[in-house]
N, C-alpha and C positions, 0 to 999 in steps of 0.2 A: 726590745723584745721584753715578754711579759713572764713572769715567773708565777707557780701559783701553789701554795702549801697548804696541806688538808691537816687537821686535827680532829681528834673526837670519837674516834673508832674506840671500842672496845669489845669486851665480853657482856651479854645481857642476856635473860632471860625470857623466854619467846612471851609474847604481850608487852612485852617493855618495847620502854622507846631510848631515842639515841638520838644526839643532832652533831651532826657533822657540820664544820666550817672549812671556807676555805676563802684566804685570803691572797690578792693578785697583789703585786707590784710591778714594778718596770714602766713600761708603755701602757697603763691602764686605761688610757683614753680610745687604745685604737680597740679595746675590746666591744663586741658588737652583743656576745650572746656567752651568757658560763651558763654549767651543768653539772652533769655526774654520769658517770658509766660505772659499771660494778664488773667485775670478774668473778665468778666462783670455780673452783679449783676442778678443771676437767671440761670447762665450759669457755664460750667464747665470750667475749665482753659484750656486755649488754646496755644499751643506753637506760639511763634513768629518767631523767625528766633536765630539762633546761627553760632558763628563763634569758629572754629576749627584750631589750629594751623598748618599752612600747607596744609589746604584744603578749598576747597571754601565754602562759607559761605551758609547757607542754610536759607530761608524765607517760610513763610506759603503762600498759594495762595492767599488768603484774604490781603495781604499786600506788596506781589511783585510790585516792581515799584514804590512804592510810601515809602517804608522805606527802610533805610540802614542803617547795623552795623559795627560799626569801632573799632579796636583794639589798643589801647598805651601801647605796653607793657613795657616801660620807665615808666610811669604813675601808672600800674596795673590797669587798666581803660578801660570800654568796652560804648562806645556810641550808643545810639539807635534814630537815627536821623528819623524823623518822618512827611511825607509831605502830603500835598493834605489830611487832616485829614478828616475823618466823624464820623458824632456822631455813627454809630456801633463800632468804633473805642474806644469808653466809655468804661473804665476798669479801676482796679487796675493792674498795671505793676510789674512786679516781674525780678529782676536779678537772672540768674542762673550760675552755674558752675558744672563740672562731676571733678571729683576729683579722681576717682577709676579706674584704667586702664582696667578691664575686665567689665566693667559695662556701658552701654549707657545711664544709669539713671544720672540726673541731683542730683546730692545729696545735695547742698547747694543751700538755698536760702535767699534772701536777703526778709525786711520786707514789702515793697511793696509802690509803688507811686501811687496816682490818679492821669489818666486824664482825662478830663471830655472834649468834644467837643458838643457846640452850636449848634444847627442848625439854 
């Protein structure tokens, strides 16, 4: 099994930056892709972006040009660099991983980290 632990959330002013980290442990060799989702109060969970080994990184339109995902295989870590933050980026951010080769679903989820952007 794979475990994911996020860190780096917090409170930031609009226009500021924040970097989230996600460390994977356990059967990390089974990971095909890692990424991030977020969920704002009263809203459905939303895809933010994902990195698949050997393929282009994907981003939601709402974060393109502002957010970046970087992977460090040696550290089993994925980062979400968030720039030009807006109040609407306020949400709980979840790190996710996909470990099943024939399924597009992200089957492993972290516990989430809160990001709050003040106006």
